[in-house]
C-alpha positions in Angstrom: -2.4 9.7 -25.3 -3.2 6.4 -23.5 -2.0 5.5 -20.1 0.8 3.0 -19.6 -0.4 -0.2 -18.0 2.3 -1.9 -16.0 2.6 -5.7 -15.7 1.3 -7.2 -12.5 4.0 -9.0 -10.6 3.5 -11.2 -7.5 6.2 -11.8 -5.0 5.5 -14.4 -2.3 7.3 -14.9 1.0 6.4 -18.5 1.8 8.0 -18.3 5.3 6.0 -15.2 6.3 2.9 -16.5 4.4 2.7 -13.0 2.9 2.9 -11.5 -0.6 3.3 -8.3 -2.5 1.4 -7.6 -5.7 3.4 -5.0 -7.6 1.2 -2.9 -10.0 3.7 -0.2 -11.0 7.4 0.8 -10.6 6.5 4.2 -9.2 8.0 5.3 -5.9 5.8 4.6 -2.8 4.8 7.9 -1.1 2.5 6.4 1.5 0.4 3.4 2.4 -3.4 3.0 3.0 -4.8 0.3 5.2 -7.7 -1.7 3.7 -7.8 -4.2 6.6 -5.4 -5.7 9.1 -3.9 -7.9 6.4 -4.3 -5.8 3.3 -2.2 -2.6 2.7 -2.1 -0.6 -0.5 1.1 1.3 -1.4 0.4 4.6 -3.2 2.4 7.0 -5.2 2.3 10.8 -4.7 -0.9 11.0 -6.9 -2.7 8.3 -4.8 -2.3 5.7 -7.6 -1.8 2.2 -6.4 1.8 1.0 -6.7 1.3 -2.4 -4.9 -0.8 -4.4 -2.5 0.8 -5.9 0.6 -1.0 -9.1 1.5 -0.1 -10.1 5.1 -2.3 -13.2 5.1 -2.5 -15.4 2.0 -6.0 -16.3 2.9 -7.2 -12.7 2.7 -9.6 -11.8 -0.1 -8.7 -8.6 -2.1 -11.8 -6.4 -2.4 -11.3 -5.7 -6.1 -14.2 -3.2 -6.6 -13.0 -1.1 -3.7 -9.4 -1.2 -4.7 -10.2 -0.3 -8.3 -12.5 2.6 -7.2 -10.3 4.0 -4.4 -6.9 3.5 -5.8 -7.3 4.0 -9.6 -6.2 0.5 -10.7 -6.6 0.0 -14.4 -9.4 -2.5 -15.3 -6.9 -4.8 -17.1 -4.9 -5.1 -13.9 -8.1 -5.8 -11.9 -8.8 -8.7 -14.3 -5.3 -10.1 -13.6 -5.9 -9.6 -9.8 -9.2 -11.5 -10.2 -7.2 -14.6 -11.1 -5.8 -14.5 -7.6 -9.3 -14.9 -6.0 -10.8 -16.2 -3.8 -7.4 -16.0 -2.0 -3.8 -15.9 -3.0 -3.0 -19.1 -1.2 -5.6 -21.0 -3.1 -4.7 -19.4 -6.5 -1.0 -20.1 -6.2 -0.4 -23.0 -3.9 -3.5 -25.2 -4.4 -3.5 -24.8 -8.1 0.2 -25.5 -8.8 1.1 -29.2 -9.1 4.0 -29.1 -6.6 2.3 -26.5 -4.3 5.1 -24.0 -4.7 5.0 -20.4 -5.9 8.0 -21.1 -8.1 5.8 -23.1 -10.5 3.6 -20.1 -11.2 5.0 -17.7 -13.8 4.9 -13.9 -13.2 1.6 -12.3 -14.1 2.2 -9.7 -16.8 -1.2 -9.0 -18.2 -0.7 -11.4 -21.1 0.1 -14.5 -19.1 -2.1 -16.6 -17.0 -0.6 -18.5 -14.0 -0.3 -22.2 -14.6 -3.3 -24.2 -13.4 -5.6 -21.2 -13.1 
């Protein structure tokens, strides 16, 4: 039986200059702090549910997140599209500079301009 891989969804709060990268629909049991601006929400099995990015210029340490929080490699590939930072991946790459111009990441889609 193979594991179900959930789509990666990115929610951006332009006013707060923060984002949430949703990796699963599981209920959040607790949160682990990667740094002052990166928090990982975990389910009861310590599997990553989402990543809170409190600074759009923060870089997500993908190797550490994959190793510590059991993120599927296909989701890591999608997260890699958001590097070097979410601000650069979304705002600088989109023609109008707005998050609304970037479609949701679902594992099969690539954001416009990336």
